[in-house]
C-alpha positions in Angstrom: 13.7 40.7 13.0 11.2 39.3 15.0 7.7 38.7 12.7 4.4 37.0 13.6 3.2 34.7 11.5 -0.3 34.8 9.7 -0.4 31.7 8.2 1.5 28.1 8.6 4.9 28.5 6.8 6.9 25.3 6.1 10.0 25.3 8.0 9.5 27.9 9.7 6.8 28.0 11.9 3.0 28.2 12.4 0.1 30.7 12.5 0.4 33.0 15.3 3.8 32.3 16.1 6.6 35.0 16.6 9.4 33.8 14.8 13.6 35.5 14.4 14.0 36.0 10.5 16.8 37.5 8.5 15.9 40.8 7.5 15.6 40.6 3.9 13.4 37.3 4.0 11.1 39.2 6.5 10.5 42.4 4.0 11.0 40.8 0.8 9.1 37.8 1.2 7.1 37.3 4.0 5.5 40.5 4.7 5.2 41.4 1.3 3.1 38.0 0.4 1.1 38.4 3.7 2.3 35.6 5.3 3.4 37.6 8.3 3.8 41.3 10.2 6.4 43.1 12.0 6.2 42.1 15.7 5.3 45.5 16.9 4.7 46.0 20.9 1.1 46.6 19.6 0.5 44.2 17.2 2.1 41.5 20.1 -0.7 43.0 22.6 -3.0 41.8 20.0 -1.3 38.7 19.5 -1.6 37.6 23.2 -5.1 38.4 23.4 -6.0 36.6 20.3 -4.3 33.6 22.0 -5.9 33.7 24.9 -9.3 33.4 23.3 -8.0 30.3 21.5 -6.5 28.7 24.3 -9.5 26.5 24.9 -9.3 25.1 21.8 -5.5 25.0 21.9 -5.6 22.6 25.1 -7.9 20.1 22.6 -5.4 20.6 19.6 -2.7 19.4 22.0 -4.5 16.5 23.8 -5.3 14.9 20.2 -1.5 15.5 19.2 -0.2 14.0 22.0 -2.4 10.8 21.4 -1.1 11.0 17.9 2.3 11.2 19.1 2.2 7.9 21.0 0.5 6.4 17.9 3.0 7.1 15.7 6.2 6.1 18.4 4.5 2.6 18.5 4.5 2.1 15.2 7.3 -0.1 13.2 7.8 2.2 9.8 9.7 0.4 6.9 10.8 2.1 3.8 11.5 0.3 0.5 14.2 1.1 -1.7 16.2 0.0 -4.6 19.7 -0.5 -3.9 22.7 -0.6 -6.4 24.0 -3.9 -7.4 23.1 -5.6 -4.2 25.6 -2.9 -1.8 24.8 -0.7 1.1 23.7 2.3 -1.4 20.5 3.5 -2.6 19.9 4.1 -5.6 18.2 7.8 -5.3 17.6 8.7 -1.9 14.7 8.8 0.6 12.3 11.7 0.6 9.6 13.1 3.0 6.8 12.4 0.5 7.8 8.7 0.9 8.2 8.4 4.5 4.4 10.2 5.0 3.1 7.6 2.3 4.3 4.8 4.6 2.9 6.5 7.6 -0.7 7.0 5.4 -0.3 3.1 4.9 0.2 2.4 8.7 -3.1 4.6 9.2 -1.6 7.6 10.3 -1.9 11.3 8.1 1.0 14.2 9.1 1.5 17.5 6.9 4.6 16.7 5.1 5.5 20.4 5.8 6.4 19.4 9.3 8.4 16.6 8.6 12.3 16.8 8.6 14.4 13.7 7.8 18.2 14.0 6.9 19.4 12.9 3.8 19.1 9.3 3.1 21.4 7.5 0.5 22.0 4.2 2.4 20.2 0.9 3.8 19.8 1.5 7.5 18.2 2.8 11.1 17.0 6.5 10.6 15.0 9.1 12.8 12.0 11.6 11.5 11.2 14.7 13.5 7.5 15.3 13.1 6.0 18.6 14.2 2.4 18.0 15.1 1.3 21.0 16.9 3.0 24.6 17.9 4.3 22.9 21.3 4.6 19.3 20.5 7.0 17.5 18.2 8.1 13.9 18.4 10.9 11.9 16.9 9.6 8.6 14.9 11.9 6.0 14.0 12.2 4.3 10.5 14.1 1.8 8.9 15.2 1.5 5.1 15.5 -1.9 3.6 16.2 -2.9 0.5 13.4 -3.6 -2.3 12.4 -6.9 -2.8 
């Protein structure tokens, strides 16, 4: 089932984006909560007209997101975590909020809804995928070290 999002939905997409979802998720959650509408031909025409009108504003947002990509990729992000008895395993795991906090300490603010990291339970080097805009994504490398 294709739906048009009326708002940003975490781990699904941004406002005014057409996404494919399972029928039950669309009918029982997205549409009743007002987060999406069914992507009919007329709804898609209206969406395309709206997007044409917003295209200039979108160009500015993309330019700003591209600047942010260059800032984010140049950062050296290091997260500190407790380690179990001096080994390599973490006491707990690294979360998105810890990663976003580390970025904010370095002067970069990102929406945690659009950050994806794998399950991290050991020390080492990892990557986080950040979606800054509908068409702009970036991969930010970071390191997990033992707390001193």
